[in-house]
PyMOL CGO cylinders between C-alpha atoms (Angstrom):
from pymol import cmd
from pymol.cgo import CYLINDER

trace = [
    CYLINDER, 21.06, 32.63, -15.82, 22.78, 33.68, -12.60, 0.3, 1, 1, 1, 1, 1, 1,
    CYLINDER, 22.78, 33.68, -12.60, 19.96, 32.26, -10.43, 0.3, 1, 1, 1, 1, 1, 1,
    CYLINDER, 19.96, 32.26, -10.43, 20.78, 28.75, -11.68, 0.3, 1, 1, 1, 1, 1, 1,
    CYLINDER, 20.78, 28.75, -11.68, 17.18, 27.68, -11.01, 0.3, 1, 1, 1, 1, 1, 1,
    CYLINDER, 17.18, 27.68, -11.01, 15.98, 26.10, -14.27, 0.3, 1, 1, 1, 1, 1, 1,
    CYLINDER, 15.98, 26.10, -14.27, 13.69, 23.09, -13.77, 0.3, 1, 1, 1, 1, 1, 1,
    CYLINDER, 13.69, 23.09, -13.77, 12.56, 21.20, -16.87, 0.3, 1, 1, 1, 1, 1, 1,
    CYLINDER, 12.56, 21.20, -16.87, 9.16, 19.48, -16.67, 0.3, 1, 1, 1, 1, 1, 1,
    CYLINDER, 9.16, 19.48, -16.67, 7.45, 17.11, -19.10, 0.3, 1, 1, 1, 1, 1, 1,
    CYLINDER, 7.45, 17.11, -19.10, 3.86, 15.89, -18.91, 0.3, 1, 1, 1, 1, 1, 1,
    CYLINDER, 3.86, 15.89, -18.91, 1.65, 13.54, -20.90, 0.3, 1, 1, 1, 1, 1, 1,
    CYLINDER, 1.65, 13.54, -20.90, 4.06, 10.62, -21.22, 0.3, 1, 1, 1, 1, 1, 1,
    CYLINDER, 4.06, 10.62, -21.22, 3.14, 7.09, -20.11, 0.3, 1, 1, 1, 1, 1, 1,
    CYLINDER, 3.14, 7.09, -20.11, 3.56, 6.45, -16.39, 0.3, 1, 1, 1, 1, 1, 1,
    CYLINDER, 3.56, 6.45, -16.39, 6.72, 4.88, -14.94, 0.3, 1, 1, 1, 1, 1, 1,
    CYLINDER, 6.72, 4.88, -14.94, 8.81, 4.86, -18.13, 0.3, 1, 1, 1, 1, 1, 1,
    CYLINDER, 8.81, 4.86, -18.13, 12.42, 6.01, -18.63, 0.3, 1, 1, 1, 1, 1, 1,
    CYLINDER, 12.42, 6.01, -18.63, 13.25, 9.10, -20.60, 0.3, 1, 1, 1, 1, 1, 1,
    CYLINDER, 13.25, 9.10, -20.60, 15.64, 12.02, -20.70, 0.3, 1, 1, 1, 1, 1, 1,
    CYLINDER, 15.64, 12.02, -20.70, 15.70, 15.73, -21.27, 0.3, 1, 1, 1, 1, 1, 1,
    CYLINDER, 15.70, 15.73, -21.27, 18.09, 17.08, -23.90, 0.3, 1, 1, 1, 1, 1, 1,
    CYLINDER, 18.09, 17.08, -23.90, 18.98, 20.45, -25.36, 0.3, 1, 1, 1, 1, 1, 1,
    CYLINDER, 18.98, 20.45, -25.36, 20.68, 22.11, -28.29, 0.3, 1, 1, 1, 1, 1, 1,
    CYLINDER, 20.68, 22.11, -28.29, 21.11, 25.51, -29.91, 0.3, 1, 1, 1, 1, 1, 1,
    CYLINDER, 21.11, 25.51, -29.91, 18.84, 25.09, -32.93, 0.3, 1, 1, 1, 1, 1, 1,
    CYLINDER, 18.84, 25.09, -32.93, 15.32, 24.10, -33.95, 0.3, 1, 1, 1, 1, 1, 1,
    CYLINDER, 15.32, 24.10, -33.95, 14.21, 21.48, -36.43, 0.3, 1, 1, 1, 1, 1, 1,
    CYLINDER, 14.21, 21.48, -36.43, 11.05, 19.58, -37.32, 0.3, 1, 1, 1, 1, 1, 1,
    CYLINDER, 11.05, 19.58, -37.32, 12.21, 16.08, -38.13, 0.3, 1, 1, 1, 1, 1, 1,
    CYLINDER, 12.21, 16.08, -38.13, 10.09, 12.90, -37.78, 0.3, 1, 1, 1, 1, 1, 1,
    CYLINDER, 10.09, 12.90, -37.78, 11.53, 10.67, -35.05, 0.3, 1, 1, 1, 1, 1, 1,
    CYLINDER, 11.53, 10.67, -35.05, 9.90, 7.69, -33.36, 0.3, 1, 1, 1, 1, 1, 1,
    CYLINDER, 9.90, 7.69, -33.36, 6.22, 8.43, -32.83, 0.3, 1, 1, 1, 1, 1, 1,
    CYLINDER, 6.22, 8.43, -32.83, 6.76, 12.20, -32.86, 0.3, 1, 1, 1, 1, 1, 1,
    CYLINDER, 6.76, 12.20, -32.86, 8.96, 15.06, -33.97, 0.3, 1, 1, 1, 1, 1, 1,
    CYLINDER, 8.96, 15.06, -33.97, 12.49, 16.01, -33.07, 0.3, 1, 1, 1, 1, 1, 1,
    CYLINDER, 12.49, 16.01, -33.07, 12.44, 19.75, -32.38, 0.3, 1, 1, 1, 1, 1, 1,
    CYLINDER, 12.44, 19.75, -32.38, 16.05, 20.28, -31.19, 0.3, 1, 1, 1, 1, 1, 1,
    CYLINDER, 16.05, 20.28, -31.19, 19.13, 20.26, -33.41, 0.3, 1, 1, 1, 1, 1, 1,
    CYLINDER, 19.13, 20.26, -33.41, 22.72, 21.36, -33.49, 0.3, 1, 1, 1, 1, 1, 1,
    CYLINDER, 22.72, 21.36, -33.49, 25.18, 20.07, -30.94, 0.3, 1, 1, 1, 1, 1, 1,
    CYLINDER, 25.18, 20.07, -30.94, 22.65, 18.14, -28.81, 0.3, 1, 1, 1, 1, 1, 1,
    CYLINDER, 22.65, 18.14, -28.81, 23.52, 17.44, -25.18, 0.3, 1, 1, 1, 1, 1, 1,
    CYLINDER, 23.52, 17.44, -25.18, 21.53, 15.22, -22.87, 0.3, 1, 1, 1, 1, 1, 1,
    CYLINDER, 21.53, 15.22, -22.87, 20.81, 15.09, -19.17, 0.3, 1, 1, 1, 1, 1, 1,
    CYLINDER, 20.81, 15.09, -19.17, 20.72, 11.90, -17.07, 0.3, 1, 1, 1, 1, 1, 1,
    CYLINDER, 20.72, 11.90, -17.07, 17.88, 9.40, -17.48, 0.3, 1, 1, 1, 1, 1, 1,
    CYLINDER, 17.88, 9.40, -17.48, 14.78, 10.11, -15.41, 0.3, 1, 1, 1, 1, 1, 1,
    CYLINDER, 14.78, 10.11, -15.41, 11.61, 8.07, -14.93, 0.3, 1, 1, 1, 1, 1, 1,
    CYLINDER, 11.61, 8.07, -14.93, 8.11, 9.45, -15.27, 0.3, 1, 1, 1, 1, 1, 1,
    CYLINDER, 8.11, 9.45, -15.27, 5.87, 9.30, -12.23, 0.3, 1, 1, 1, 1, 1, 1,
    CYLINDER, 5.87, 9.30, -12.23, 2.47, 7.57, -12.02, 0.3, 1, 1, 1, 1, 1, 1,
    CYLINDER, 2.47, 7.57, -12.02, 0.86, 10.50, -13.85, 0.3, 1, 1, 1, 1, 1, 1,
    CYLINDER, 0.86, 10.50, -13.85, 3.35, 10.48, -16.74, 0.3, 1, 1, 1, 1, 1, 1,
    CYLINDER, 3.35, 10.48, -16.74, 5.33, 13.53, -15.61, 0.3, 1, 1, 1, 1, 1, 1,
    CYLINDER, 5.33, 13.53, -15.61, 9.08, 13.96, -15.25, 0.3, 1, 1, 1, 1, 1, 1,
    CYLINDER, 9.08, 13.96, -15.25, 11.24, 16.83, -14.07, 0.3, 1, 1, 1, 1, 1, 1,
    CYLINDER, 11.24, 16.83, -14.07, 14.92, 17.66, -13.84, 0.3, 1, 1, 1, 1, 1, 1,
    CYLINDER, 14.92, 17.66, -13.84, 16.62, 20.48, -11.94, 0.3, 1, 1, 1, 1, 1, 1,
    CYLINDER, 16.62, 20.48, -11.94, 19.39, 21.79, -14.18, 0.3, 1, 1, 1, 1, 1, 1,
    CYLINDER, 19.39, 21.79, -14.18, 22.71, 22.71, -12.59, 0.3, 1, 1, 1, 1, 1, 1,
    CYLINDER, 22.71, 22.71, -12.59, 24.20, 25.25, -14.99, 0.3, 1, 1, 1, 1, 1, 1,
    CYLINDER, 24.20, 25.25, -14.99, 27.62, 24.71, -13.40, 0.3, 1, 1, 1, 1, 1, 1,
    CYLINDER, 27.62, 24.71, -13.40, 27.38, 20.91, -13.51, 0.3, 1, 1, 1, 1, 1, 1,
    CYLINDER, 27.38, 20.91, -13.51, 28.97, 18.47, -15.94, 0.3, 1, 1, 1, 1, 1, 1,
    CYLINDER, 28.97, 18.47, -15.94, 25.99, 18.28, -18.32, 0.3, 1, 1, 1, 1, 1, 1,
    CYLINDER, 25.99, 18.28, -18.32, 25.92, 22.03, -19.01, 0.3, 1, 1, 1, 1, 1, 1,
    CYLINDER, 25.92, 22.03, -19.01, 29.32, 23.48, -18.02, 0.3, 1, 1, 1, 1, 1, 1,
    CYLINDER, 29.32, 23.48, -18.02, 28.00, 27.05, -17.85, 0.3, 1, 1, 1, 1, 1, 1,
    CYLINDER, 28.00, 27.05, -17.85, 26.46, 27.12, -21.34, 0.3, 1, 1, 1, 1, 1, 1,
    CYLINDER, 26.46, 27.12, -21.34, 23.29, 28.91, -20.22, 0.3, 1, 1, 1, 1, 1, 1,
    CYLINDER, 23.29, 28.91, -20.22, 24.58, 32.47, -20.07, 0.3, 1, 1, 1, 1, 1, 1,
    CYLINDER, 24.58, 32.47, -20.07, 22.63, 35.71, -20.17, 0.3, 1, 1, 1, 1, 1, 1,
    CYLINDER, 22.63, 35.71, -20.17, 21.57, 36.49, -23.72, 0.3, 1, 1, 1, 1, 1, 1,
    CYLINDER, 21.57, 36.49, -23.72, 21.70, 32.89, -24.95, 0.3, 1, 1, 1, 1, 1, 1,
    CYLINDER, 21.70, 32.89, -24.95, 18.73, 30.91, -26.27, 0.3, 1, 1, 1, 1, 1, 1,
    CYLINDER, 18.73, 30.91, -26.27, 18.50, 27.11, -26.04, 0.3, 1, 1, 1, 1, 1, 1,
    CYLINDER, 18.50, 27.11, -26.04, 15.95, 24.53, -27.18, 0.3, 1, 1, 1, 1, 1, 1,
    CYLINDER, 15.95, 24.53, -27.18, 14.80, 21.69, -24.88, 0.3, 1, 1, 1, 1, 1, 1,
    CYLINDER, 14.80, 21.69, -24.88, 12.81, 18.48, -25.33, 0.3, 1, 1, 1, 1, 1, 1,
    CYLINDER, 12.81, 18.48, -25.33, 12.01, 15.21, -23.51, 0.3, 1, 1, 1, 1, 1, 1,
    CYLINDER, 12.01, 15.21, -23.51, 12.45, 11.77, -25.10, 0.3, 1, 1, 1, 1, 1, 1,
    CYLINDER, 12.45, 11.77, -25.10, 10.57, 8.84, -23.50, 0.3, 1, 1, 1, 1, 1, 1,
    CYLINDER, 10.57, 8.84, -23.50, 9.71, 5.18, -24.01, 0.3, 1, 1, 1, 1, 1, 1,
    CYLINDER, 9.71, 5.18, -24.01, 6.27, 4.56, -25.44, 0.3, 1, 1, 1, 1, 1, 1,
    CYLINDER, 6.27, 4.56, -25.44, 6.17, 0.77, -25.66, 0.3, 1, 1, 1, 1, 1, 1,
    CYLINDER, 6.17, 0.77, -25.66, 3.38, -0.93, -27.52, 0.3, 1, 1, 1, 1, 1, 1,
    CYLINDER, 3.38, -0.93, -27.52, 2.79, 2.10, -29.73, 0.3, 1, 1, 1, 1, 1, 1,
    CYLINDER, 2.79, 2.10, -29.73, 4.39, 2.59, -33.14, 0.3, 1, 1, 1, 1, 1, 1,
    CYLINDER, 4.39, 2.59, -33.14, 8.19, 2.66, -32.92, 0.3, 1, 1, 1, 1, 1, 1,
    CYLINDER, 8.19, 2.66, -32.92, 8.28, 2.42, -29.11, 0.3, 1, 1, 1, 1, 1, 1,
    CYLINDER, 8.28, 2.42, -29.11, 9.42, 5.94, -28.25, 0.3, 1, 1, 1, 1, 1, 1,
    CYLINDER, 9.42, 5.94, -28.25, 8.13, 9.48, -28.48, 0.3, 1, 1, 1, 1, 1, 1,
    CYLINDER, 8.13, 9.48, -28.48, 9.04, 13.07, -27.70, 0.3, 1, 1, 1, 1, 1, 1,
    CYLINDER, 9.04, 13.07, -27.70, 7.32, 16.02, -26.07, 0.3, 1, 1, 1, 1, 1, 1,
    CYLINDER, 7.32, 16.02, -26.07, 6.84, 19.35, -27.76, 0.3, 1, 1, 1, 1, 1, 1,
    CYLINDER, 6.84, 19.35, -27.76, 9.99, 21.45, -27.91, 0.3, 1, 1, 1, 1, 1, 1,
    CYLINDER, 9.99, 21.45, -27.91, 10.66, 24.45, -25.68, 0.3, 1, 1, 1, 1, 1, 1,
    CYLINDER, 10.66, 24.45, -25.68, 12.77, 27.50, -26.48, 0.3, 1, 1, 1, 1, 1, 1,
    CYLINDER, 12.77, 27.50, -26.48, 14.24, 29.34, -23.48, 0.3, 1, 1, 1, 1, 1, 1,
    CYLINDER, 14.24, 29.34, -23.48, 15.89, 32.76, -23.48, 0.3, 1, 1, 1, 1, 1, 1,
    CYLINDER, 15.89, 32.76, -23.48, 18.31, 33.21, -20.58, 0.3, 1, 1, 1, 1, 1, 1,
    CYLINDER, 18.31, 33.21, -20.58, 18.30, 36.57, -18.82, 0.3, 1, 1, 1, 1, 1, 1,
    CYLINDER, 18.30, 36.57, -18.82, 20.89, 37.96, -16.38, 0.3, 1, 1, 1, 1, 1, 1,
]
cmd.load_cgo(trace, "trace")
């Protein structure tokens, strides 16, 4: 937590499409779009990113910035996921698998 060096990475999305990483305190398994919502609770989102030509996106999290406000403290556990456009397929959007992260000192 004190290193403030968390980078979120998503892979396997279509190339050059918008999406965003989001996080929350709890897990769920709820159908959403063409996939499953894995994050629940008080969900917060990060700014929109765009996947690269290989369908990957990343975001460097600033734990002291406005989208987190120091929430990632030692001993806390948060769930993360990436939502992205998936035009031409089903409902037009999808999600990655969820990730659970335990923050250490």
